[in-house]
DRENVO-671996 format. One record per residue: residue in one letter; x, y, z of N, C-alpha, C, O in turn. Coordinates in steps of 0.02 Angstrom, whole numbers, padded with zeros to 5 digits, always signed. Layout:
BEGIN
AXYZXYZXYZXYZ/...
***
This chain:
BEGIN
M-12843+02048+02521-12847+02049+02594-12817+01984+02621-12834+01929+02598/T-12773+01990+02671-12742+01932+02701-12792+01896+02746-12822+01928+02790/P-12802+01830+02736-12851+01794+02778-12828+01792+02851-12769+01790+02866/T-12877+01793+02895-12862+01788+02967-12839+01718+02983-12871+01670+02962/P-12782+01710+03019-12758+01643+03035-12810+01605+03078-12844+01634+03120/S-12813+01540+03066-12855+01498+03108-12826+01493+03178-12765+01495+03187/I-12870+01485+03227-12849+01473+03296-12878+01405+03316-12938+01394+03313/W-12833+01361+03338-12855+01296+03363-12845+01294+03439-12790+01309+03464/M-12897+01276+03475-12896+01273+03548-12887+01200+03567-12925+01157+03546/I-12835+01186+03607-12812+01117+03619-12816+01101+03693-12800+01142+03736/G-12839+01040+03707-12848+01018+03776-12784+00998+03811-12729+01005+03782/D-12790+00974+03871-12734+00957+03915-12686+00908+03881-12707+00856+03857/L-12622+00926+03879-12571+00882+03850-12539+00837+03902-12530+00777+03890/Q-12522+00864+03959-12493+00827+04015-12434+00783+03994-12429+00725+04014/G-12390+00811+03954-12330+00774+03935-12339+00721+03883-12297+00678+03876/C-12394+00723+03845-12406+00674+03792-12382+00703+03725-12420+00734+03688/H-12319+00693+03711-12287+00726+03654-12307+00695+03588-12319+00732+03539/H-12310+00630+03584-12325+00598+03519-12395+00618+03494-12400+00636+03435/P-12447+00616+03534-12512+00640+03510-12512+00713+03490-12545+00732+03442/L-12473+00755+03526-12468+00825+03506-12438+00831+03436-12464+00869+03395/N-12385+00795+03423-12354+00798+03356-12403+00774+03302-12406+00803+03248/Q-12441+00721+03317-12490+00697+03270-12543+00751+03255-12564+00761+03198/L-12564+00785+03309-12615+00837+03301-12589+00894+03257-12623+00917+03212/L-12528+00917+03272-12500+00973+03235-12488+00956+03162-12483+01000+03120/A-12482+00891+03146-12469+00869+03078-12533+00858+03037-12529+00845+02977/L-12592+00862+03068-12653+00853+03030-12659+00904+02975-12642+00963+02986/P-12681+00885+02915-12683+00932+02858-12722+00996+02872-12700+01050+02852/E-12779+00991+02907-12819+01050+02920-12785+01098+02968-12803+01157+02972/I-12734+01073+03004-12698+01116+03051-12631+01138+03022-12612+01196+03029/S-12596+01093+02988-12529+01108+02964-12528+01146+02898-12476+01174+02880/A-12583+01146+02862-12584+01177+02795-12569+01252+02798-12539+01279+02751/D-12591+01285+02851-12581+01358+02857-12524+01371+02905-12531+01359+02965/P-12467+01396+02881-12410+01409+02926-12423+01464+02977-12384+01473+03024/G-12477+01501+02968-12494+01554+03016-12543+01532+03070-12563+01572+03112/T-12562+01468+03069-12609+01443+03118-12585+01458+03189-12526+01451+03205/Q-12632+01480+03230-12617+01495+03300-12648+01442+03346-12695+01407+03326/F-12622+01438+03406-12643+01385+03452-12657+01413+03521-12617+01452+03548/W-12712+01393+03550-12727+01407+03620-12724+01340+03658-12760+01293+03640/F-12682+01336+03708-12676+01277+03750-12710+01289+03817-12698+01340+03849/A-12752+01242+03837-12794+01251+03897-12758+01234+03962-12790+01219+04012/G-12691+01235+03961-12654+01223+04023-12639+01150+04035-12660+01107+03997/D-12601+01136+04088-12575+01069+04102-12537+01043+04042-12552+00990+04015/L-12487+01080+04021-12443+01057+03968-12403+00997+03990-12386+00954+03949/I-12388+00993+04054-12339+00945+04079-12368+00904+04136-12420+00920+04166/N-12331+00849+04151-12342+00806+04209-12393+00751+04196-12443+00759+04162/R-12377+00693+04226-12415+00631+04221-12400+00592+04158-12396+00530+04160/G-12391+00626+04102-12377+00592+04039-12303+00574+04031-12263+00591+04074/P-12286+00540+03975-12219+00511+03968-12164+00558+03947-12105+00541+03955/D-12180+00618+03921-12126+00660+03894-12142+00734+03904-12157+00770+03856/S-12138+00755+03966-12153+00825+03982-12103+00872+03949-12121+00926+03926/L-12039+00852+03947-11987+00896+03920-11999+00911+03846-11999+00969+03826/A-12009+00859+03806-12019+00870+03734-12084+00907+03721-12088+00948+03675/T-12136+00893+03761-12200+00928+03752-12191+01002+03764-12214+01043+03724/L-12159+01020+03818-12148+01090+03834-12106+01124+03781-12121+01181+03761/K-12054+01092+03758-12011+01122+03707-12048+01132+03642-12038+01182+03608/T-12092+01085+03624-12130+01093+03562-12177+01152+03565-12182+01190+03517/V-12210+01161+03621-12255+01218+03630-12215+01283+03630-12235+01332+03598/M-12160+01284+03665-12118+01344+03667-12093+01363+03597-12087+01422+03580/A-12077+01312+03558-12049+01324+03491-12101+01357+03444-12082+01385+03392/L-12165+01353+03461-12216+01386+03421-12213+01462+03428-12244+01498+03389/G-12178+01486+03478-12168+01558+03487-12233+01595+03497-12277+01574+03535/D-12241+01651+03462-12300+01693+03470-12363+01661+03441-12418+01687+03451/R-12355+01606+03406-12414+01573+03379-12452+01534+03433-12508+01512+03421/A-12422+01525+03491-12452+01486+03544-12467+01528+03605-12425+01568+03627/I-12527+01520+03632-12546+01549+03697-12566+01491+03741-12609+01451+03723/S-12535+01487+03799-12552+01434+03846-12566+01465+03914-12524+01502+03941/V-12624+01450+03942-12638+01470+04011-12609+01418+04058-12600+01360+04040/L-12596+01439+04119-12568+01393+04168-12623+01348+04197-12678+01370+04212/G-12606+01284+04204-12649+01236+04238-12622+01218+04306-12568+01239+04325/N-12660+01178+04343-12638+01159+04410-12573+01118+04409-12533+01124+04455/H-12562+01077+04357-12500+01038+04353-12441+01083+04337-12386+01072+04361/D-12452+01134+04296-12399+01182+04282-12380+01220+04345-12321+01232+04358/L-12430+01241+04384-12417+01276+04446-12384+01229+04497-12341+01251+04536/H-12404+01165+04498-12372+01117+04542-12297+01112+04526-12255+01110+04572/F-12281+01111+04462-12210+01110+04442-12173+01170+04469-12118+01164+04496/L-12203+01229+04463-12171+01290+04489-12165+01286+04565-12116+01311+04594/G-12214+01255+04598-12209+01246+04670-12152+01200+04690-12118+01212+04740/V-12141+01147+04650-12084+01103+04662-12019+01141+04653-11973+01135+04693/V-12015+01180+04599-11955+01220+04586-11942+01269+04643-11884+01279+04663/A-11995+01298+04669-11988+01348+04723-11973+01316+04790-11956+01351+04838/G-11978+01250+04795-11965+01216+04858-12022+01218+04907-12012+01204+04966/V-12082+01235+04884-12139+01239+04929-12187+01180+04918-12239+01175+04950/R-12168+01135+04872-12209+01076+04858-12164+01017+04843-12115+01024+04807/K-12180+00959+04871-12140+00899+04858-12166+00864+04795-12227+00864+04783/P-12122+00834+04755-12145+00796+04697-12191+00739+04718-12181+00708+04770/G-12242+00726+04677-12287+00671+04691-12263+00607+04659-12220+00608+04615/K-12292+00550+04681-12271+00485+04655-12283+00478+04580-12245+00443+04546/S-12334+00510+04555-12350+00503+04484-12324+00560+04441-12340+00565+04382/D-12283+00604+04470-12254+00660+04433-12205+00635+04381-12169+00586+04392/T-12203+00668+04324-12153+00654+04272-12118+00718+04253-12121+00740+04195/L-12086+00748+04302-12057+00815+04293-11981+00815+04293-11950+00867+04280/D-11950+00758+04308-11877+00757+04316-11840+00776+04252-11787+00807+04256/D-11869+00758+04194-11833+00775+04132-11827+00850+04122-11778+00874+04093/I-11877+00887+04145-11872+00960+04141-11824+00986+04195-11781+01028+04180/L-11832+00962+04255-11791+00987+04311-11716+00974+04299-11674+01013+04321/N-11700+00919+04264-11631+00901+04253-11603+00925+04187-11544+00913+04171/A-11643+00959+04148-11621+00984+04083-11571+01042+04092-11578+01081+04138/P-11521+01046+04048-11473+01102+04054-11504+01170+04045-11478+01220+04071/D-11560+01173+04009-11594+01237+04000-11658+01241+04042-11707+01273+04023/A-11657+01208+04100-11716+01207+04143-11738+01277+04162-11798+01290+04164/Q-11692+01321+04177-11711+01388+04199-11749+01426+04146-11795+01464+04161/E-11731+01415+04083-11767+01448+04028-11840+01425+04026-11885+01465+04015/M-11851+01360+04037-11919+01334+04036-11958+01356+04097-12018+01370+04092/I-11925+01359+04154-11958+01384+04215-11981+01456+04205-12037+01474+04221/D-11936+01497+04179-11953+01568+04168-12009+01575+04117-12053+01618+04124/W-12009+01532+04065-12062+01535+04015-12129+01519+04047-12178+01554+04035/L-12133+01467+04088-12195+01450+04121-12218+01505+04169-12278+01520+04173/R-12171+01535+04204-12188+01589+04251-12220+01648+04216-12256+01687+04247/H-12209+01655+04152-12235+01712+04115-12296+01695+04073-12317+01734+04030/R-12326+01637+04085-12389+01621+04052-12448+01652+04090-12444+01661+04151/P-12501+01669+04055-12560+01697+04088-12603+01643+04120-12593+01583+04109/L-12650+01664+04161-12700+01618+04188-12766+01623+04151-12810+01581+04158/A-12774+01675+04110-12834+01684+04070-12816+01723+04008-12772+01766+04009/H-12852+01709+03954-12841+01744+03890-12908+01752+03857-12950+01707+03857/Y-12919+01811+03827-12984+01826+03796-12974+01856+03727-12934+01902+03718/S-13010+01830+03678-13011+01858+03611-13070+01828+03574-13088+01770+03585/Q-13100+01868+03529-13153+01845+03485-13209+01808+03523-13234+01756+03502/R-13229+01838+03578-13285+01814+03618-13273+01746+03651-13320+01712+03670/H-13209+01726+03657-13191+01663+03689-13142+01679+03746-13093+01714+03737/L-13157+01653+03805-13115+01661+03864-13083+01595+03881-13118+01546+03897/L-13017+01591+03879-12979+01530+03891-12953+01530+03963-12918+01577+03983/V-12969+01478+04000-12942+01466+04067-12928+01391+04073-12947+01353+04028/H-12896+01371+04127-12884+01299+04134-12944+01261+04162-12963+01209+04135/A-12974+01288+04216-13026+01249+04250-13095+01281+04246-13143+01247+04227/G-13100+01344+04262-13167+01375+04262-13165+01447+04283-13112+01476+04296/V-13224+01476+04286-13233+01546+04305-13289+01550+04357-13343+01522+04346/L-13276+01582+04412-13328+01588+04463-13390+01622+04433-13384+01668+04393/P-13450+01599+04452-13511+01624+04420-13522+01699+04427-13557+01729+04386/T-13492+01730+04478-13502+01802+04488-13453+01844+04448-13459+01905+04448/W-13405+01813+04415-13354+01851+04379-13374+01864+04307-13400+01820+04273/S-13363+01925+04284-13370+01943+04214-13304+01926+04179-13255+01907+04211/V-13303+01934+04113-13240+01925+04076-13188+01975+04101-13131+01958+04114/A-13209+02038+04108-13162+02090+04130-13135+02075+04200-13075+02083+04212/K-13178+02052+04245-13157+02036+04313-13108+01977+04312-13058+01978+04348/T-13123+01927+04272-13078+01868+04267-13009+01889+04244-12959+01867+04273/L-13005+01930+04193-12941+01952+04167-12904+01996+04217-12843+01992+04224/E-12941+02037+04252-12910+02081+04303-12880+02039+04359-12824+02052+04381/L-12917+01989+04383-12893+01949+04439-12836+01902+04418-12788+01891+04455/S-12842+01875+04358-12787+01832+04334-12723+01872+04328-12668+01845+04340/S-12728+01934+04309-12668+01976+04302-12633+01987+04369-12572+01996+04371/E-12671+01986+04423-12640+01992+04490-12593+01933+04503-12538+01943+04528/I-12614+01873+04485-12572+01814+04496-12513+01815+04447-12458+01797+04466/E-12526+01836+04387-12472+01840+04337-12417+01887+04361-12358+01873+04353/T-12436+01942+04392-12387+01990+04418-12345+01958+04473-12285+01969+04476/I-12378+01919+04517-12342+01884+04571-12292+01834+04542-12234+01832+04563/L-12314+01793+04494-12272+01741+04467-12212+01770+04430-12159+01739+04427/R-12220+01829+04402-12166+01860+04363-12120+01903+04406-12071+01930+04382/G-12137+01910+04470-12100+01954+04515-12039+01920+04545-12030+01860+04537/P-11997+01959+04580-11934+01933+04606-11942+01886+04666-11897+01847+04680/N-11999+01890+04701-12008+01850+04762-12062+01797+04751-12098+01780+04798/W-12067+01772+04689-12122+01727+04673-12120+01662+04711-12172+01633+04727/Q-12058+01637+04727-12053+01572+04761-12088+01574+04829-12127+01529+04845/A-12073+01624+04868-12102+01629+04935-12178+01639+04932-12214+01612+04973/K-12201+01677+04884-12272+01692+04879-12312+01631+04858-12372+01626+04873/L-12280+01583+04823-12317+01523+04803-12339+01480+04862-12385+01440+04856/K-12307+01489+04920-12328+01452+04979-12401+01466+04996-12435+01423+05025/K-12425+01525+04979-12492+01546+04998-12546+01517+04954-12606+01524+04969/M-12528+01484+04899-12580+01462+04852-12612+01396+04872-12661+01376+04841/Y-12585+01361+04922-12611+01295+04939-12665+01298+04992-12658+01333+05042/G-12719+01262+04980-12776+01260+05026-12841+01271+04990-12842+01299+04935/N-12896+01250+05020-12962+01253+04989-13005+01311+05013-13061+01319+04989/E-12981+01351+05059-13020+01406+05086-12987+01473+05069-12926+01478+05066/P-13028+01524+05058-13102+01527+05056-13128+01493+04992-13091+01480+04945/T-13194+01480+04991-13224+01446+04935-13263+01494+04889-13292+01472+04839/Y-13265+01558+04906-13304+01605+04866-13266+01671+04862-13220+01685+04900/W-13287+01712+04813-13253+01775+04802-13283+01831+04843-13344+01837+04852/D-13238+01874+04869-13257+01935+04903-13205+01987+04883-13145+01975+04889/D-13227+02044+04860-13180+02096+04838-13135+02120+04894-13082+02149+04881/D-13154+02108+04956-13114+02131+05012-13059+02081+05031-13018+02096+05075/L-13055+02024+04999-13003+01975+05014-12935+02005+04999-12926+02042+04951/R-12886+01988+05040-12818+02012+05032-12769+01954+05042-12787+01903+05071/G-12708+01964+05020-12653+01918+05034-12665+01848+05008-12690+01838+04953/G-12647+01799+05050-12651+01729+05031-12722+01706+05015-12732+01666+04970/K-12771+01731+05053-12841+01712+05040-12863+01734+04971-12896+01696+04935/R-12845+01794+04952-12864+01820+04886-12829+01778+04831-12861+01759+04782/M-12766+01765+04841-12727+01726+04793-12756+01656+04784-12763+01632+04728/R-12774+01623+04840-12801+01555+04836-12866+01552+04798-12876+01507+04757/V-12912+01598+04811-12976+01596+04776-12966+01604+04701-12996+01568+04661/I-12924+01650+04681-12912+01662+04609-12882+01599+04577-12907+01576+04525/I-12829+01573+04607-12796+01514+04579-12841+01453+04579-12844+01416+04530/N-12876+01442+04635-12919+01383+04639-12975+01386+04587-12992+01335+04557/A-13004+01444+04577-13057+01450+04527-13031+01438+04457-13061+01400+04418/L-12976+01469+04440-12951+01466+04371-12915+01401+04355-12911+01383+04296/T-12889+01365+04405-12849+01306+04390-12872+01241+04423-12846+01188+04406/R-12921+01243+04469-12941+01182+04504-13016+01169+04506-13036+01112+04512/M-13056+01219+04500-13128+01214+04511-13162+01168+04460-13145+01167+04401/R-13210+01128+04486-13254+01089+04443-13328+01101+04463-13370+01117+04422/M-13341+01092+04527-13410+01095+04551-13420+01155+04597-13373+01178+04630/C-13482+01181+04598-13501+01235+04644-13569+01216+04676-13605+01173+04651/N-13584+01250+04731-13652+01245+04757-13695+01298+04723-13671+01338+04683/R-13758+01298+04739-13805+01343+04704-13787+01416+04714-13804+01458+04673/Q-13752+01432+04769-13732+01501+04782-13668+01520+04745-13645+01577+04750/G-13640+01472+04708-13579+01487+04671-13515+01480+04711-13463+01504+04690/H-13519+01445+04768-13459+01432+04808-13426+01368+04783-13460+01319+04768/M-13361+01368+04778-13324+01310+04753-13330+01250+04800-13327+01257+04861/E-13339+01191+04771-13337+01128+04808-13277+01088+04783-13284+01044+04740/L-13218+01105+04808-13157+01078+04781-13144+01005+04798-13100+00974+04769/S-13182+00978+04845-13175+00907+04860-13205+00862+04807-13191+00802+04804/Q-13246+00890+04764-13279+00853+04710-13233+00849+04650-13223+00899+04614/K-13204+00789+04638-13154+00783+04585-13172+00732+04531-13135+00724+04483/G-13228+00699+04538-13246+00647+04490-13291+00672+04435-13287+00730+04415/A-13334+00627+04411-13380+00645+04358-13430+00697+04382-13445+00700+04441/P-13455+00739+04337-13503+00791+04358-13568+00761+04384-13593+00711+04359/I-13594+00793+04435-13659+00776+04461-13700+00840+04468-13672+00894+04474/S-13766+00832+04466-13810+00891+04472-13865+00875+04521-13904+00828+04512/T-13869+00915+04574-13922+00909+04623-13950+00979+04634-13931+01026+04601/D-13996+00985+04681-14023+01051+04697-13970+01098+04723-13975+01159+04716/Q-13918+01069+04754-13868+01111+04786-13797+01104+04759-13752+01141+04779/L-13786+01057+04713-13719+01045+04687-13722+01035+04612-13764+00997+04587/M-13678+01069+04576-13681+01067+04503-13614+01090+04474-13575+01121+04509/P-13601+01075+04410-13541+01102+04378-13543+01178+04379-13596+01209+04377/W-13484+01208+04383-13480+01282+04389-13516+01317+04332-13544+01371+04341/F-13516+01286+04273-13546+01319+04215-13622+01314+04213-13655+01343+04170/D-13651+01276+04261-13724+01269+04265-13754+01308+04324-13814+01304+04336/V-13713+01345+04361-13740+01384+04417-13788+01437+04390-13771+01472+04342/P-13847+01442+04420-13896+01492+04395-13869+01563+04395-13831+01582+04440/D-13888+01601+04345-13871+01672+04340-13796+01685+04335-13771+01736+04358/R-13761+01640+04304-13690+01650+04292-13680+01714+04250-13716+01723+04200/V-13633+01756+04269-13626+01822+04238-13606+01816+04164-13634+01851+04122/I-13559+01772+04149-13538+01765+04079-13588+01721+04042-13591+01661+04053/Q-13627+01753+04000-13679+01718+03962-13668+01723+03887-13685+01676+03850/D-13641+01778+03864-13637+01791+03793-13569+01776+03762-13559+01785+03702/D-13522+01752+03802-13457+01731+03778-13448+01657+03794-13483+01629+03836/T-13401+01626+03759-13387+01555+03769-13326+01547+03814-13272+01572+03799/V-13334+01511+03870-13278+01495+03914-13249+01429+03891-13284+01378+03888/V-13185+01429+03875-13150+01369+03851-13103+01345+03907-13065+01385+03934/F-13107+01281+03924-13068+01256+03980-13050+01183+03970-13074+01151+03923/G-13007+01157+04013-12987+01087+04013-12999+01057+04081-13054+01065+04109/H-12949+01024+04110-12946+01005+04180-12992+00947+04200-12976+00912+04248/W-13047+00936+04166-13099+00891+04192-13107+00831+04146-13154+00828+04106/S-13061+00784+04151-13061+00727+04105-13121+00682+04115-13143+00648+04068/T-13148+00680+04176-13208+00638+04188-13271+00671+04161-13322+00637+04152/L-13269+00736+04148-13322+00768+04109-13312+00753+04036-13359+00736+04000/G-13249+00760+04013-13232+00746+03944-13252+00802+03897-13270+00857+03918/L-13248+00787+03833-13264+00837+03783-13336+00862+03790-13383+00822+03794/M-13344+00928+03792-13410+00959+03796-13410+01020+03752-13368+01064+03759/L-13457+01023+03706-13462+01080+03660-13530+01112+03669-13581+01085+03647/R-13530+01170+03701-13591+01210+03709-13576+01281+03686-13518+01301+03683/P-13628+01319+03668-13615+01388+03647-13581+01430+03701-13543+01475+03686/D-13595+01415+03765-13568+01455+03819-13509+01424+03854-13476+01458+03894/A-13493+01361+03841-13439+01326+03876-13413+01268+03834-13452+01229+03807/I-13347+01263+03829-13315+01208+03793-13263+01177+03839-13217+01211+03862/C-13271+01112+03852-13220+01075+03889-13179+01034+03839-13206+00997+03799/L-13113+01042+03842-13068+01010+03794-13028+00953+03824-12989+00922+03788/D-13036+00938+03888-12997+00884+03918-13031+00818+03905-13076+00798+03942/S-13010+00784+03852-13040+00719+03835-12994+00661+03855-12999+00607+03826/G-12951+00673+03904-12914+00619+03936-12859+00587+03896-12852+00526+03897/C-12820+00626+03859-12765+00597+03821-12717+00558+03865-12698+00502+03848/V-12699+00586+03922-12651+00553+03966-12678+00488+03995-12641+00445+04018/W-12745+00480+03993-12776+00419+04018-12792+00370+03961-12829+00322+03970/G-12763+00383+03902-12771+00337+03846-12833+00348+03805-12855+00303+03770/R-12863+00408+03809-12923+00421+03770-12907+00464+03709-12877+00438+03661/Q-12924+00527+03709-12912+00569+03650-12880+00635+03669-12888+00660+03725/L-12843+00664+03621-12822+00733+03625-12868+00772+03577-12872+00755+03518/S-12901+00823+03603-12952+00859+03565-12929+00930+03549-12895+00962+03589/A-12948+00953+03489-12937+01022+03469-13000+01047+03435-13031+01011+03396/V-13018+01109+03449-13077+01140+03420-13056+01206+03387-13022+01246+03418/R-13077+01216+03325-13061+01278+03290-13107+01333+03315-13167+01324+03321/L-13078+01391+03329-13115+01443+03364-13174+01470+03323-13229+01477+03350/H-13165+01484+03259-13216+01522+03223-13278+01481+03206-13331+01510+03197/D-13271+01414+03200-13330+01374+03183-13339+01314+03229-13386+01275+03219/H-13296+01305+03279-13300+01251+03327-13294+01182+03294-13322+01133+03319/K-13259+01179+03238-13243+01115+03208-13198+01075+03255-13152+01103+03284/L-13212+01011+03263-13177+00967+03310-13131+00919+03272-13151+00890+03222/V-13069+00911+03296-13026+00857+03274-12999+00823+03336-12990+00855+03388/Q-12985+00758+03331-12961+00720+03388-12907+00671+03366-12907+00645+03310/I-12860+00659+03411-12808+00609+03403-12821+00554+03454-12830+00568+03513/D-12822+00492+03431-12832+00435+03476-12767+00422+03514-12716+00408+03483/C-12769+00426+03579-12710+00414+03620-12705+00342+03645-12656+00323+03676/H-12757+00302+03632-12759+00235+03659-12706+00190+03629-12686+00142+03661/G-12684+00205+03568-12636+00162+03535-12565+00170+03559-12520+00133+03536/H-12552+00217+03604-12484+00230+03626-12471+00193+03692-12507+00204+03740/P-12420+00149+03694-12409+00108+03754-12403+00149+03818-12428+00128+03871/E-12371+00208+03814-12362+00247+03875-12429+00273+03901-12438+00278+03962/Q-12476+00289+03856-12542+00311+03878-12581+00253+03907-12617+00261+03957/R-12575+00194+03877-12611+00136+03903-12587+00119+03973-12627+00105+04018/H-12522+00121+03982-12493+00106+04049-12519+00157+04100-12538+00138+04155/Q-12518+00221+04081-12539+00272+04128-12612+00264+04147-12630+00273+04205/S-12655+00246+04099-12726+00239+04113-12740+00180+04159-12792+00179+04192/Q-12695+00132+04161-12705+00074+04203-12678+00083+04273-12695+00044+04318/T-12635+00132+04283-12600+00138+04347-12619+00198+04388-12595+00205+04444/A-12661+00241+04362-12680+00302+04400-12752+00320+04386-12782+00298+04338/S-12779+00362+04429-12848+00383+04422-12852+00456+04401-12817+00498+04429/P-12893+00472+04350-12896+00541+04325-12939+00586+04369-12985+00618+04345/S-12923+00589+04433-12967+00626+04479-12936+00691+04503-12969+00729+04539/T-12874+00706+04484-12842+00766+04510-12820+00811+04454-12792+00865+04466/
***
């Protein structure tokens, strides 16, 4: 019987190519040529080498699944002309590459959610009222838009913080924003499960404000939601929720967790000058 390939779930890369190469070369990861990889989004931006990072992930072919993160969507917004580059963006190497269109099209065809073996992969989170099936259904709506012929114009509708909660009757831009904000930006919710998108720092818990995964009566209880996005939360390993963003771009660690047994491996990013510089000049709040 052929053994099932291992799946390693990897946190936010954000253009940190050297730590990614170190991770992929670890004996427990590189020994099996059939090893598969789940990337929790934000492959690019902020770090020193977005182009090489993206090319390395793309070169993994069908062995890699990457969901879109907010930085990946920001890049597509810049390409579409509906978003201006930010001061801390490191996207020019992709935009100026001769094969830029190939990389743009590849990103446009990434999912926003992926589910297998009782693990649901997203970039930021899942609204407490959503089941796994609902999450996949709604993410597919955005995937269809991004892969469509008029995707540039439709991306204009994704910016904004309202509405903050899900309603099946939502249509158009409001529906699109709630889905994208939940899957790629959300960190905190109020007790009713409404997103509090202004909260971007370390997690806090009060009677009315808490991390999305701690909202009472969250629908997804028996599966593990795997996400990144929240470097000030950092690595978190729970049966029902795994956060993989351990702040590589801020000079901390790049984390990977094996799906079947939740074995953890980490690469220290502090020794790389580009990560040290980045951690001193920017705040990991977005």
